[in-house]
C-alpha positions in Angstrom: -31.7 -30.8 -22.5 -32.4 -32.4 -19.2 -28.7 -32.4 -18.3 -28.4 -28.8 -19.3 -31.2 -27.8 -17.1 -30.1 -29.9 -14.2 -26.6 -28.3 -14.5 -27.9 -24.9 -14.5 -30.1 -25.5 -11.5 -27.2 -26.9 -9.4 -25.0 -23.9 -10.3 -27.6 -21.4 -9.3 -28.5 -23.2 -6.1 -24.9 -23.2 -5.0 -24.3 -19.6 -6.1 -27.4 -18.5 -4.0 -26.2 -20.6 -1.0 -22.6 -19.1 -1.1 -24.1 -15.6 -1.7 -26.4 -15.8 1.3 -23.5 -17.1 3.6 -21.1 -14.2 2.5 -23.8 -11.6 3.0 -24.5 -12.9 6.4 -20.8 -12.7 7.3 -20.5 -9.2 6.0 -23.4 -8.1 8.2 -21.9 -9.7 11.3 -18.7 -7.8 10.6 -20.6 -4.6 10.5 -20.2 -3.7 6.8 -23.8 -3.0 6.3 -27.1 -3.9 8.0 -30.5 -5.1 6.5 -33.4 -7.2 7.5 -33.1 -6.7 11.4 -30.4 -7.6 13.8 -30.2 -11.3 13.1 -27.2 -13.1 11.4 -26.8 -16.8 10.4 -24.8 -18.9 12.9 -21.1 -19.4 11.9 -21.7 -23.1 11.6 -24.6 -22.7 9.2 -22.7 -20.0 7.2 -19.7 -22.5 6.8 -22.0 -25.3 5.8 -23.7 -23.1 3.3 -20.4 -21.9 1.8 -19.1 -25.6 1.5 -22.4 -26.9 0.4 -23.0 -24.2 -2.3 -19.5 -24.5 -3.5 -19.9 -28.4 -4.0 -23.2 -27.7 -5.8 -21.5 -25.3 -8.2 -18.6 -27.7 -8.9 -21.0 -30.6 -9.4 -23.0 -28.4 -11.8 -20.1 -27.4 -13.8 -18.8 -31.1 -14.0 -22.3 -32.2 -15.1 -22.5 -29.5 -17.7 -19.0 -30.5 -19.2 -19.2 -34.2 -19.0 -22.9 -35.0 -18.3 -23.6 -35.9 -22.0 -21.2 -38.9 -21.6 -22.8 -40.2 -18.3 -25.0 -43.4 -18.7 -25.2 -44.2 -14.9 -25.0 -42.4 -11.6 -24.3 -44.3 -8.3 -24.4 -43.0 -4.8 -24.0 -45.7 -2.1 -26.6 -48.3 -2.8 -28.6 -46.1 -5.1 -28.0 -46.0 -8.9 -29.8 -44.2 -11.6 -29.7 -45.2 -15.3 -29.5 -42.4 -17.7 -30.6 -42.1 -21.2 -27.9 -43.3 -23.8 -25.8 -40.5 -25.3 -27.5 -39.2 -28.3 -25.6 -39.9 -31.5 -25.2 -37.0 -34.0 -28.1 -38.0 -36.2 -29.0 -34.4 -36.7 -26.1 -34.0 -39.0 -27.7 -36.3 -41.5 -29.8 -34.9 -44.4 -33.3 -33.8 -43.6 -34.4 -35.9 -46.6 -34.7 -39.2 -44.7 -37.0 -40.9 -47.2 -34.4 -40.9 -49.9 -31.9 -42.4 -47.4 -34.0 -45.4 -46.5 -33.2 -48.3 -48.8 -36.1 -50.6 -49.9 -35.6 -54.1 -48.7 -36.3 -56.7 -51.4 -36.4 -60.5 -51.0 -34.2 -62.5 -53.3 -35.7 -65.2 -55.4 -34.8 -68.1 -53.1 -36.1 -66.5 -49.9 -39.4 -65.7 -51.7 -39.7 -69.3 -53.0 -39.0 -70.7 -49.5 -41.7 -68.3 -47.9 -44.3 -69.2 -50.6 -43.7 -73.0 -50.2 -44.5 -72.7 -46.5 -47.5 -70.5 -47.1 -48.9 -73.0 -49.5 -49.2 -75.5 -46.7 -51.4 -73.2 -44.8 -55.1 -72.3 -45.3 -54.8 -68.6 -44.7 -57.6 -66.0 -44.7 -58.3 -63.9 -47.9 -56.8 -66.5 -50.3 -59.7 -66.8 -52.7 -60.8 -63.2 -52.9 -61.2 -61.4 -56.2 -58.5 -59.1 -57.5 -58.2 -55.6 -56.0 -59.4 -52.7 -58.1 -57.9 -49.4 -57.7 -60.8 -48.0 -59.8 -63.6 -49.0 -57.4 -61.8 -47.5 -54.3 -65.0 -46.7 -52.2 -63.9 -49.2 -49.5 -60.5 -47.3 -49.3 -62.1 -44.0 -48.8 -64.6 -45.3 -46.3 -62.1 -47.1 -44.1 -59.8 -44.0 -44.0 -62.4 -41.9 -42.3 -62.5 -44.6 -39.5 -59.6 -45.2 -37.1 -56.5 -44.2 -39.2 -52.6 -43.9 -38.7 -51.0 -41.6 -36.2 -47.8 -40.1 -37.8 -45.5 -41.3 -34.9 -47.0 -44.8 -34.8 -46.2 -47.5 -37.5 -49.6 -48.5 -38.8 -51.3 -50.0 -41.8 -54.8 -50.8 -42.9 -56.2 -53.9 -44.6 -59.7 -54.5 -46.0 -61.9 -57.4 -44.8 -60.2 -59.7 -47.1 -56.7 -59.0 -45.7 -55.5 -56.9 -48.7 -53.2 -53.9 -48.1 -55.0 -50.5 -48.5 -52.8 -47.9 -46.8 -49.8 -47.4 -44.4 -48.1 -44.4 -42.9 -44.7 -42.9 -43.1 -43.7 -44.4 -39.7 -44.4 -47.9 -40.9 -42.4 -47.4 -44.2 -39.4 -45.9 -42.3 -39.3 -48.8 -39.6 -39.8 -51.6 -42.3 -37.6 -50.3 -45.1 -40.4 -49.4 -47.4 -41.4 -53.1 -47.9 -45.1 -52.4 -48.3 -44.6 -49.9 -51.2 -45.9 -51.2 -54.3 -48.1 -53.8 -52.7 -51.4 -51.8 -52.5 -54.2 -54.2 -53.2 -52.1 -57.4 -52.6 -52.6 -59.8 -49.7 -50.8 -58.9 -46.5 -49.0 -62.2 -46.9 -46.8 -60.7 -49.5 -45.6 -58.3 -46.8 -45.1 -60.9 -44.1 -42.4 -62.7 -45.9 -40.1 -60.1 -44.9 -40.5 -60.9 -41.3 -37.7 -62.8 -39.5 -40.5 -65.0 -37.9 -42.8 -65.2 -40.7 -43.5 -68.9 -40.0 -44.8 -68.2 -36.6 -46.9 -65.2 -38.0 -48.5 -67.4 -40.7 -49.3 -70.3 -38.1 -50.8 -67.6 -35.8 -53.0 -66.1 -38.5 -54.2 -69.5 -39.7 -55.2 -70.4 -36.2 -57.0 -67.3 -35.4 -58.5 -66.1 -38.7 -59.0 -69.0 -41.1 -62.5 -70.4 -40.8 -63.3 -68.5 -37.6 -67.0 -68.2 -37.0 -66.5 -65.1 -35.1 -63.4 -62.8 -35.7 -61.7 -61.3 -32.7 -62.1 -57.5 -32.1 -58.4 -57.5 -31.4 -55.5 -59.7 -32.0 -52.1 -59.4 -30.5 -48.9 -61.1 -31.5 -45.2 -60.5 -31.6 -43.2 -60.1 -34.7 -39.4 -59.9 -35.5 -37.6 -58.0 -38.3 -34.2 -57.0 -39.2 -34.0 -53.4 -40.8 -31.5 -52.4 -43.1 -31.2 -49.1 -41.4 -32.0 -49.8 -37.7 -30.9 -53.5 -37.3 -32.9 -56.0 -35.6 -36.0 -55.2 -33.5 -39.1 -56.8 -32.4 -42.8 -55.4 -32.1 -46.1 -56.0 -30.6 -48.5 -56.1 -33.5 -52.0 -55.2 -32.8 -54.7 -55.9 -35.1 -58.0 -53.9 -34.4 -61.1 -54.9 -36.3 -62.9 -52.0 -37.9 -66.5 -52.4 -38.1 -69.0 -51.0 -40.6 -72.2 -49.1 -39.7 -73.9 -52.5 -39.2 -71.3 -53.9 -36.9 -69.8 -56.3 -39.5 -66.1 -56.5 -40.1 -65.1 -53.8 -42.6 -61.4 -54.0 -42.4 -58.5 -54.0 -40.1 -56.3 -51.4 -38.4 -52.9 -52.8 -37.5 -50.4 -50.9 -35.1 -46.9 -51.7 -34.3 -45.2 -51.1 -30.8 -41.6 -51.2 -31.8 -38.9 -52.6 -29.4 -35.4 -51.9 -30.7 -32.4 -54.1 -29.6 -30.1 -51.1 -29.7 -31.7 -48.2 -27.7 -29.4 -45.8 -29.9 -31.4 -46.9 -32.9 -34.6 -46.2 -31.1 -33.6 -42.7 -30.8 -32.3 -42.6 -34.4 -35.6 -43.8 -35.6 -37.5 -41.1 -33.5 -35.4 -38.3 -34.9 -35.7 -39.6 -38.5 -39.4 -39.8 -38.1 -39.6 -36.2 -36.6 -37.7 -34.8 -39.5 -39.7 -36.8 -42.1 -43.0 -35.5 -40.7 -41.6 -31.9 -40.5 -42.4 -31.9 -36.6 
């Protein structure tokens, strides 16, 4: 869209420059008179004709080939353009059915569980979650919740999964589906750097006298659909009416390895949310 607007602007500016020059030349030749006696100097008329013609040619070339450009260089100045947009819009609008759920195989899970057993992690000795007694869920959801374009999920104060949004499911291959009420540890096994994440969780949250209001760390993940990416994970403490920890709202700032996959994810998410 930016290239199209820029091309049209260049063509119009070039056309106006050439038109003004020709009108001035015709006036000086006595074909008509308007706007007083003055005319443009010959040098200026020639410059406008050549300059306007160049702008028109540049606009046409940009319109024809601009979508293939990734970089424009003039002398010592260069401008990086956005990567060409793949034809993701040709895919079906029903993205949810196209996103395959990622599942750990038995050996991977055993390896993750063995490592987790060596750590004193928060929320390890809490009672089982009850979907019937869901007052905490309903109360948490009226506090800071998920923006549709930002991957987010919500935990209770015992670090059990309560809710997540479509942006999260799309980016992380629906790995949180079927895990409501389970420890978030069950989901972290899917991360490429789960050992670092577990070490971080143990050092920050286990046995802490005062929990942080916000915790920031980097995670790494390989998506079946979008390939490898990293994310800045921010965990915000959600307080109750008395200022005590009531739960956690976690947001993900995704950093895709492939910029085309970033665009693909955004297009998928727009169609998924009907925006």
